[in-house]
C-alpha positions in Angstrom: 0.0 -0.1 0.3 1.5 3.4 -0.7 2.4 5.7 1.6 -0.4 8.5 0.3 -3.0 5.4 0.6 -1.7 4.2 4.2 -2.0 7.8 5.6 -5.5 7.8 4.3 -6.5 4.7 5.5 -5.6 5.3 8.8 -6.9 9.0 9.2 -10.2 7.9 7.5 -10.7 5.1 8.8 -14.5 4.1 7.2 -15.0 0.5 7.8 -16.0 -0.7 11.3 -13.3 -3.6 11.0 -10.6 -1.2 10.3 -11.1 1.5 12.4 -11.4 -1.5 15.2 -8.3 -2.4 14.1 -6.7 0.8 14.0 -8.2 1.6 17.6 -6.8 -1.5 19.4 -3.2 -1.5 17.6 -1.9 1.1 19.9 -3.0 -1.1 22.9 -1.9 -4.2 21.6 1.4 -2.2 21.6 1.4 -1.0 25.1 0.6 -5.0 26.3 3.2 -5.9 23.9 5.6 -3.9 25.5 4.2 -4.6 29.4 4.2 -8.3 28.2 8.1 -8.7 27.4 8.9 -6.0 30.1 7.1 -8.9 32.9 8.9 -11.6 31.0 12.1 -10.2 31.4 11.8 -9.7 34.8 9.9 -12.7 35.8 12.9 -14.5 33.9 15.6 -12.6 35.8 13.9 -13.4 39.0 13.7 -17.1 38.2 17.6 -16.8 37.1 18.4 -14.8 40.7 16.2 -17.6 42.2 17.6 -20.7 40.6 21.2 -19.4 41.5 20.3 -18.6 45.3 19.0 -22.4 45.5 21.8 -23.9 43.8 24.3 -22.1 45.9 22.2 -23.5 48.7 22.8 -27.0 47.9 26.5 -26.6 47.0 27.1 -25.2 50.7 25.0 -27.9 52.0 26.9 -30.4 49.9 30.1 -28.4 50.9 29.5 -28.5 54.6 28.9 -32.7 54.1 31.9 -33.1 52.8 34.0 -31.1 55.3 32.4 -33.4 58.1 34.4 -36.8 57.1 37.7 -35.7 58.6 35.9 -35.5 62.1 35.7 -39.4 61.7 38.9 -39.7 59.7 40.7 -37.5 62.0 40.7 -39.6 65.4 40.7 -43.1 63.4 43.8 -42.1 60.9 41.6 -42.9 58.2 38.9 -44.0 56.5 37.7 -47.8 57.5 35.7 -50.6 55.0 34.4 -53.6 56.5 37.0 -56.6 55.5 36.4 -58.4 51.9 38.5 -61.0 50.2 39.0 -58.3 47.4 41.6 -56.6 50.2 44.9 -57.7 51.4 44.3 -57.2 54.9 48.1 -58.1 55.8 49.1 -54.8 54.9 46.4 -52.7 56.3 45.4 -51.7 59.5 42.5 -53.2 61.0 40.2 -53.0 64.0 37.5 -55.3 64.8 33.8 -53.8 65.8 31.2 -56.1 67.6 32.9 -59.3 65.4 33.1 -57.9 62.3 36.3 -56.3 60.8 37.2 -53.2 59.1 40.1 -52.3 57.1 41.6 -48.7 56.9 42.2 -47.2 53.5 44.0 -44.2 52.4 41.9 -40.8 52.3 43.2 -40.3 48.4 41.5 -43.9 47.4 38.3 -43.0 49.6 37.5 -39.2 47.9 37.4 -40.7 44.4 35.2 -43.2 45.3 32.7 -41.3 47.0 32.3 -38.6 43.8 32.3 -41.7 41.6 29.2 -42.9 43.9 27.8 -39.3 43.8 28.1 -39.0 40.2 26.7 -42.4 39.4 23.8 -41.9 42.0 22.9 -38.3 42.2 24.7 -37.0 38.8 26.8 -34.8 41.4 30.4 -34.1 41.3 32.7 -32.9 43.5 36.7 -32.4 43.3 39.3 -31.5 45.7 42.2 -29.6 43.9 44.3 -27.6 44.5 47.1 -25.0 43.1 49.9 -27.5 43.6 47.8 -30.1 41.6 48.4 -29.1 38.6 50.7 -32.2 37.6 48.6 -34.6 39.3 45.5 -36.4 39.1 43.5 -33.9 40.9 44.8 -30.9 39.0 42.7 -28.1 38.6 40.7 -27.2 35.4 40.9 -23.8 33.9 38.0 -22.2 35.8 38.9 -24.0 39.2 42.5 -23.0 38.2 41.5 -19.2 38.2 39.4 -19.6 41.4 42.2 -21.0 43.6 44.1 -17.8 42.3 41.1 -15.5 43.9 41.1 -17.6 46.5 45.0 -17.4 47.0 45.1 -13.6 47.4 41.9 -13.5 48.8 39.5 -11.5 45.7 36.8 -13.9 46.9 35.2 -16.4 49.5 33.5 -18.6 46.6 32.8 -18.4 43.0 29.8 -20.0 41.0 29.2 -20.3 37.3 27.3 -22.1 34.8 29.2 -24.3 32.5 28.2 -27.4 30.0 30.1 -30.3 30.3 30.1 -33.2 28.2 26.8 -31.6 26.6 25.2 -31.6 30.3 24.5 -28.4 32.0 26.1 -27.9 35.3 25.9 -25.2 38.2 29.4 -24.7 39.5 30.5 -23.7 42.8 33.7 -23.6 44.8 35.1 -22.8 47.9 38.5 -22.5 49.4 39.3 -25.6 51.5 41.3 -24.9 54.9 43.2 -27.3 56.1 43.0 -27.8 60.0 45.6 -29.4 62.4 44.0 -32.9 61.9 44.5 -32.5 57.8 47.8 -31.3 58.2 49.0 -34.6 59.9 49.3 -36.1 56.6 49.2 -33.2 54.3 51.5 -30.0 53.8 49.6 -26.5 54.0 48.4 -25.9 50.2 46.0 -23.9 48.3 43.0 -25.9 48.1 39.8 -26.1 47.3 36.4 -27.9 46.6 34.5 -27.7 43.4 30.8 -29.0 43.6 28.8 -29.3 39.8 25.2 -30.0 40.6 23.5 -30.5 36.8 20.5 -28.2 36.1 18.9 -29.4 33.2 15.6 -30.6 35.4 15.9 -27.0 37.1 16.0 -25.8 33.9 13.1 -27.4 32.7 11.3 -26.5 35.9 11.8 -23.1 35.5 11.3 -22.7 32.3 8.0 -24.3 32.5 6.7 -22.4 34.8 8.0 -19.1 32.6 6.3 -20.9 29.8 3.2 -21.0 32.1 3.3 -17.2 33.0 3.7 -15.8 29.3 0.9 -18.1 28.8 -1.3 -16.6 31.2 -0.5 -13.1 30.3 -0.7 -13.5 26.6 -3.9 -15.1 27.0 -5.0 -12.3 29.4 -3.4 -9.4 27.1 -5.2 -11.2 24.2 -9.0 -11.1 25.8 -8.3 -7.4 26.5 -7.3 -6.7 22.9 -10.4 -8.6 22.0 -12.8 -6.9 24.1 -11.8 -4.2 23.3 -12.1 -4.6 19.6 -16.3 -5.9 20.2 -16.3 -2.7 22.2 -15.0 -0.5 19.3 -17.0 -2.8 16.8 -20.4 -2.2 19.0 -19.8 2.0 18.5 -17.8 1.6 15.2 -21.2 2.6 13.0 -21.6 5.8 14.6 -17.6 6.8 14.7 -17.5 5.6 11.2 -20.4 7.9 10.4 -18.6 10.7 11.8 -15.6 10.0 10.1 -17.3 10.1 6.4 -18.7 13.5 7.8 -16.0 15.0 8.8 -14.2 13.9 5.5 -17.3 15.2 3.2 -16.9 18.2 5.3 -13.2 18.4 4.5 -14.0 17.9 0.7 -16.5 20.5 0.9 -14.4 23.0 3.2 -11.5 22.1 0.0 -14.1 23.4 -2.4 -15.0 26.2 -0.4 -11.7 27.4 -0.3 -10.9 26.5 -4.0 -13.8 28.6 -4.7 -12.4 31.6 -2.4 -9.2 31.8 -3.7 -10.5 31.5 -7.2 -13.1 34.7 -6.3 -10.5 36.2 -4.8 -7.7 35.9 -7.4 -10.7 37.7 -9.7 -11.6 40.3 -7.5 -10.1 43.6 -9.2 -9.6 45.4 -5.7 -6.6 44.9 -3.9 -7.2 42.4 -0.9 -5.2 42.2 2.3 -5.7 39.2 5.3 -4.6 40.5 8.0 -5.1 38.1 11.5 -5.5 39.0 14.9 -1.9 38.8 15.7 -1.5 41.6 12.8 0.2 39.4 10.6 -0.4 39.2 6.7 -1.5 36.0 5.8 -3.1 36.6 2.5 -2.7 39.1 -0.4 -4.5 38.8 -3.7 -3.0 39.0 -7.3 -4.6 42.9 -7.6 -2.8 43.9 -4.5 0.3 42.3 -5.3 0.2 44.2 -8.5 -0.8 47.7 -6.7 2.2 47.4 -4.5 4.3 46.1 -7.6 5.6 43.3 -5.0 5.6 39.3 -5.0 3.7 37.6 -2.1 6.9 36.6 -0.4 7.7 40.1 0.4 4.7 40.6 2.6 3.0 37.1 3.5 4.1 36.1 6.9 4.7 39.8 7.8 3.5 42.3 10.1 2.7 46.0 8.1 5.7 47.3 10.8 7.9 44.7 8.9 7.3 46.3 5.5 10.5 48.2 4.4 8.6 50.9 1.8 7.0 53.5 3.9 4.2 53.9 1.0 3.5 50.4 1.1 3.6 50.7 5.0 1.0 53.1 4.7 -1.6 51.4 2.6 -2.2 48.9 5.8 -1.7 51.0 8.7 -3.3 54.2 7.6 -6.7 55.4 9.1 -7.5 57.5 6.4 -10.4 56.6 4.0 -8.6 57.8 0.8 -4.7 57.4 0.0 -2.7 58.6 -2.9 0.0 56.1 -3.8 1.6 55.7 -7.0 -0.3 59.2 -8.2 -3.5 56.9 -8.1 -6.6 57.6 -5.4 -7.2 54.5 -3.7 -10.1 53.7 -1.0 -9.5 52.0 1.9 -12.4 50.1 3.3 -11.9 47.3 7.0 -13.9 44.9 7.3 -13.9 43.1 11.0 -14.1 39.1 11.0 -15.2 37.8 14.3 -17.5 35.1 15.8 -19.7 36.9 17.6 -21.0 33.8 19.2 -17.9 32.9 20.6 -16.6 36.5 21.0 -13.3 35.4 19.3 -11.7 38.0 17.2 -10.1 36.3 13.9 -8.8 39.6 11.9 -9.6 42.1 9.5 -9.6 42.6 5.7 -8.6 45.2 3.9 -9.7 46.4 0.7 -8.0 48.3 -1.6 -10.1 50.2 -4.1 -8.4 52.1 -7.0 -10.8 54.7 -7.1 -9.0 57.2 -9.5 -11.2 56.6 -12.7 -14.2 57.7 -10.6 -12.9 60.6 -8.7 -12.0 61.5 -12.1 -15.5 61.0 -13.6 -16.9 62.7 -10.3 -15.0 65.7 -10.7 -15.8 65.9 -14.3 -19.4 65.4 -13.8 -19.2 68.4 -10.8 -17.6 70.5 -13.1 -20.1 70.0 -16.1 -23.4 70.8 -13.1 -21.4 73.6 -11.9 -21.1 75.2 -15.4 -24.5 74.4 -16.2 -26.4 75.6 -13.2 -24.0 78.7 -13.0 -24.1 79.6 -16.7 -27.7 81.0 -16.9 -28.0 83.4 -14.2 -24.5 84.4 -15.1 -25.6 85.1 -18.7 -28.8 86.9 -17.1 -26.4 89.1 -15.0 -24.0 90.0 -18.0 -27.2 91.1 -20.3 -28.7 93.1 -17.0 -24.9 94.9 -16.8 -25.6 95.9 -20.7 -28.8 97.3 -20.0 -27.7 98.9 -16.5 -24.9 100.6 -18.2 -27.3 102.3 -21.2 -29.9 103.4 -18.7 -27.2 105.0 -16.8 -26.1 107.4 -19.2 -29.7 108.0 -20.4 -30.2 108.7 -17.0 -33.4 106.2 -16.7 -34.5 104.3 -13.6 -32.5 100.9 -13.2 -34.1 99.4 -10.0 -35.8 96.7 -11.7 -32.5 95.3 -13.4 -31.2 95.9 -10.1 -33.7 93.4 -8.3 -33.3 90.7 -11.3 -29.5 91.2 -10.7 -29.7 91.0 -7.0 -32.3 87.7 -7.3 -29.4 86.1 -9.8 -26.8 86.5 -7.4 -28.8 84.8 -4.9 -29.6 82.0 -7.2 -25.6 81.6 -7.4 -25.4 81.4 -3.9 -28.6 79.0 -3.9 -26.5 76.7 -6.4 -23.3 76.7 -4.1 -24.9 75.8 -1.2 -26.3 72.6 -2.6 -23.3 71.8 -4.2 -21.7 72.0 -0.8 -24.6 69.4 0.7 -24.4 66.8 -1.7 -24.6 63.8 0.2 -26.2 61.5 -2.6 -25.0 61.0 -6.3 -27.5 61.5 -8.7 -26.9 62.0 -12.4 -29.1 63.5 -15.4 -28.1 64.3 -18.7 -26.4 67.3 -20.4 -26.3 66.4 -23.5 -26.4 63.5 -25.9 -23.3 62.1 -24.6 -22.5 63.9 -21.2 -24.4 62.9 -17.8 -23.7 65.7 -15.2 -24.4 65.4 -11.6 -28.0 66.7 -10.8 -27.1 69.2 -8.1 -30.6 69.9 -6.8 -31.8 66.1 -6.2 -28.6 64.9 -5.3 
């Protein structure tokens, strides 16, 4: 599945099964992490318990081995019942309750005990020393390293796990301190006793316990996931309908946004969208053409950050009209806010090129002034000629002066009406020219 398709599949899970699966994945991840953490912790705990148990068993066996000199010391060795296979003439013997026992050397007794232990209980023990490197009791590599640490008091006991002849053993070793009884037959040496305990059965037992814990936890986690998926499936119809509605709404918003962009691009007036923080977010092509800048020069900037002072004035001025590059622009600000939530989203600044309109209005106003003032001025000029002739003939000019005064008042009335124009209304002046209707405007 392509990356884009996978993202859409996750963000808009219209199918209930898909929705249940998506909502269950995070839970499954958390449970998996918890599962591995618990299993790791339990495995470590089991390993610690197994090590402590094996160490206790080995210490008990070690103490049991150390009790043998208590018998051997007072009696000069180990005694076994005399049989036909023993050469008793060369042996020290003693009779106990009518039965004859013969003393044997400790060097023979110890290997026999080790042999019986291996045969019956699979345990192994070995008495060795640093001085026995070239004898039958020579230490192996691990025993030699342990004896070296014992000699220099770096350790009082050593434990390890090792596979010997395809059998896994827990190995334990402690130094052997020779007492006075031992020194009767031995010289003082750096000796130790190593005890090997097979751990295959213990490993299987603890592995079975770990397996049971894993199965229990996995079953519990699976039940939780299935329960969550069932609940999600139960409510998924409404949720998926909601996702479909959101998807449809997003498509509609994108369509509206595209239409608005086309509409904004087609507007001949300059439009700037300034957010509530005073940052210019949108500038349509008409505005960019007016200021002769690219969108990179003004987008995501505040008007105060613009370097050109004239351009800056277009965005921050409170004037209704601004002359920019020898053209007249009208400025209109439209606040954008949500009255329900009382949230302010910023404002729209509309910059309209009114140069042609202003020029046309001036021409129409000049035409109206010329039309309205021409008649009284013509009458006044004619009256002046009549008054001049009558004055030379010493005739009465009072009637002409009244007409002269009335025409002056008429001119004054026209000027007052021009000053009080609040509405724009035109009338025909000639066939091709319209002028402002001063009397009705």
